[in-house]
Structure formats: C-alpha cells, structure tokens
N, C-alpha and C positions, 0 to 999 in steps of 0.2 A: 187860606192859611198858609204861609210860607215858612213859619218859621216852626221847627221841631223841638218836642220837650224832651229831655232824657234825665235819668237819674240812675243811681246804682243803690241797690238794696240788698247786702249781704251779696251773694254771686252771682245775682239777678240784675239785668240790665232792661229796664223798661223804657221804652221809645215810644211818643206818642206825636202824630203828625197833623193832628187835627180832625181826622178819618176814622184812623186803625190805630189802637193800643198794641203793641208787640212786647211780649216780654222773652226775653232769651237768657239762657243758663240753664243747661238739664233740657225740659221739652220747650220747644216753641211754644207759644199759645200767642193767637191774636183776637182780638176784639174789635169788629167794626162798631163806630159810635151807635148806630141805630139799633143793636143789639146789647148795648152795653147796659148793666147796672152799676151804678155809683153811688155808695153811701159814706158818708165821712162824718166820723164823729170826734167828740172833744171838744176842745181839749180839757184834760184830765187835770187834777192837782197838780201834776208835774209838767202840764203843758203838752202833752205827748197827745198826736190824733191817729185815730185808727182809720185806716182806708181799704173799704170793701170795695172789689170788682168783682162780677159776676156775670157771665152769659144769661141775657134774658134775664128774669125774677128770680131773684134767690131763693125763694120756695119752690122754684121747677129745678129738676135734675140737669146739670150740665157743668159747665167748668166752673171753677171759683177759685 
C-alpha cells in the first residue's frame, strides 16, 4: 500500500501507512497492524461514530 491516510482530531495528528498507525501530539504512540485492535461504533442518532483503537485486546492492560 503506497498511500498514507492522515487526519487531525483536536491537537493530535493520526497517520496510517497501511502497517503502522502513528499518533502525534503530546506523547507519540505507534500501533502495528498485527497488534492493533480497532472497534467502530455507530452511527448514533446524530450520525456520529466512535473509533476505539487499542494495543492488543481492549480487556488486557496496554495502550488505548
């Protein structure tokens, strides 16, 4: 995959190159796709979706 996906939410920049998700702004976090758990909810009544990203499974200790 040659295209990079980027977005800004608040003061954080999210960058995904197809293998690694990097979050810049404050502490830099990196999530490799093999160790990343992703959950998308919604849409709610206003059309809002929630994206939860965590390192490994969300019930285990680690980054979220």
